[in-house]
N, C-alpha and C positions, 0 to 999 in steps of 0.2 A: 787648531780648528779648521776644518775644510771650508773652502769658499762656498757660501750659500748660493744656491741657484734659485733666484726669485722668479715668480711667474711673469710672463710677458704682460704688459699693460693691455687694457681692453679699449677698443674704439667703440664709442657709443654715439649713435645718431639721435637727434631729438630736436624739438622746437624750443628755442631759447626762451627763458622766463626769468624776469627779475635779476639780470646779471649785475654784479658789482665787480668790475675788472680791476679797479685801482682804488687806492686810498682817496683819490679825488672824487671818485664816484660815491664813496661813503659820505664824504662831506656834502656832495650835492644832494644825497638822499636826506641827510639830516636837515639841510636847508628847506627841502621840499616838504618834509613833515612839519617844520616850523610854520611855513606858509599856510599849510592846510589845517593847522591846529591839531595834528595827530600826535598822540603821546609816544614817547620812546618805547621801543619793544622791550620785552623782558630780558632778552639776550643782546649783547653788543653786536653791532653790525661787523661783518668781516668780509674780506674778499672771497667771493663765492659765486656760484651760478646754479640754476635749476634747469634741467632738461625735462620737457614733457615727452613721455615715451609712448610709442605704439605698442601693440601686443608683441610684435616680433622683437622689438628692442628690449622690452620688459623681460621677455623670456631669455634673451641673450644675456642680460645682466644676471638674472636669477641663476641660469645654468652655469655661468662663469663662477659665481659665488659657490655653488654646490660642487661643481666638478673640478675647479681649479684653485680658487683662492683659499677657501676654508680648509680643504684637505692639506694644503701647504701650511697654513697657519697653525694647524693642529700639531705639526711636527717641529715648529720653529724653536720652542723652548728646549726640546731634546737636542736639536742641532747646535744650540748656542749655550748649553749649560745654564739655561734659564736667564741668560743675559738679554734675550730678545723674546718677543712673542707674549702670548697670554695663556692662562691655564687651559689645557685641552678640554676640561669639563665645561668651560664657558663657550668654547668653540662648538661643542656638542649641542649646547642650548641654542646657539645661533643657527646651526644646521636645521634644528627642528622648526625655528621661526621661519626660515627661508622656505623649507619644504611646505609648510602650512600657508605660505604667503601672508604671514602675520607681520605687518609693518607697524602695528599699533604702538610698540614700545619706542619707536623712533630711534633705534640704535643700529639701523642699517641704512645704506644709501637710498634704497627705494622707499618711497612714501606713498600712502594713499592720497588720492585727490580730495581736496576739501570743496566746500560749496562754492567758494569764490573761483577756484580752479575750473570747476565745471561750468560756471557762468561764462568765464572768459573763453573757454574752449568752444562752447556752443555759439557764443556771440561772434567769434572770429572764424568759426567753421574750420577748426584745425583737423577734424576728422577723427580717426580711430585712436584716441588717446586714452590709455587705461591707467597710467600711474605717472609719477614724477621721480626724478633722481636728484638728490642733493649732492653737489660737488664743491669741495673747498678749493681755495687757491693755494699757492706755494706757502712755505713757512715764512714767518716774520712779516706777514702782510705784504709780501712782494706781489707785483701785479700778475694777472693772467695775461699772457701774450695773445695777440690776435693776428691771424692770417686767414687766407681764403683758399678754397679748393676750386679749381676751375678746369673746364674742358671746352675748347672751341666748338661751336654748334655744328660745324661741318665734319667733325671727327666722330667715328663710331663710338658707342658706349663701351666697347671693349678696350678702348684706349684708356690708360691710367690717368687719373686726375693729377693736375699739376698744383703744387703748393706755390702760391703767389702772394705778394703783399696786398693789403687791402686797397692801396692806391691804384692797383691794376684793374680793379673791378668797381670803382665808384660809379661808373656809368650805368651799372645795374641796380644801384641803391636808391633810385628815385631822388628824393631830397634828403634822405637820411644818411649823409656821407660823413658826419662828424662822429667818429667812433669814441670820442672822449665824452660824449653826452650821456647823461644818466639813462640807463636802461637801453642803450643802443643795441640793436640786434634782436630785441624782444619780438617774438612772433616769426622769426626767420629760422631756417633749418641750419643746424650746426653739427659738426662732428667733434667730439672731445676724446682725447686719449687719456684714459683714467688709470690710476693705480690705486690700490686699496691698502688699508692699514688697520689691523685689529688693535683695540685698546681696552684697558681695564682700569683706567683712572676716572674717577667720578662716574661710575657705572661701567658698562662694558658694551662692546659692539664693534662694528666695522665702519670706517669712514672712507670716502672716496676723495681723491685729490687730482688736480691737474695743473700743468704749467701753461697750457696753450689751448685755445679754442679756435676751430677752423670754420669760418662761414662757408656754407655749401653754395657757392655762387653759381654753380652749374645748374642749380635747381631754381625754381621760381622764387623770387624775393617779392612778396606781396607788398603793396604800397603802404599798408598800415604798419609795416615792420619798423622797428627802431625808434628809440629816443622820443617817445611821445609822453606827454604829461598825463599818464593814465590815471583814471579816477578809481584807484585801487589802493589797497594797503600792501606795503612790502611785507613779505612773509618771514621776517626775521624771527618771530616767535616760534617758528617751526623748527628752528635749529636746536634740537635737544640731543 
């Protein structure tokens, strides 16, 4: 069998929302629910994050699905004698959903905003947010790594961003420097390198995954960002 040429991962920029980077974050969330008297969600918590997307980033993900990932996924069974991939007929159904921007079946990474999302977006003045993207962490509940992207102020914007440890940019984080705290980074701009995987167990669809999230420290980190005890419900029920 010839070596499979998988598509390159996709970089997605967005505003971080309800991140659970580690198992410790999941434990913190469960303790938070207990304090607030909030019942457990229908689905188990798992390492994951949500990005709030502008129209440009929404279109970027949609076009990647239509032009790159789904065409590849449609050929995977043929390339592997059905050892990998899902039925091309299911891929065709997914193509129709993406073309119609129908995210109602919740079997694609892009999701519609719910009322609570809209409230938070308006309250925090996030701007032109049109949708959100659900991204899972690595297999076996391994943590999502955290680094930062940074460029010195005196350098032109044409200079490439440098990947640096979070400890290099704590002076930009106001008082939210503890990246192990629950929901750290919420409300701040991140870039996430995403890979996709089509599935047909317990339904069918495409999931997005990542190993690393990059804080965009070269952009403004507003003071409300990071690890606040938000008066909101975690959206674990939205993982379907």
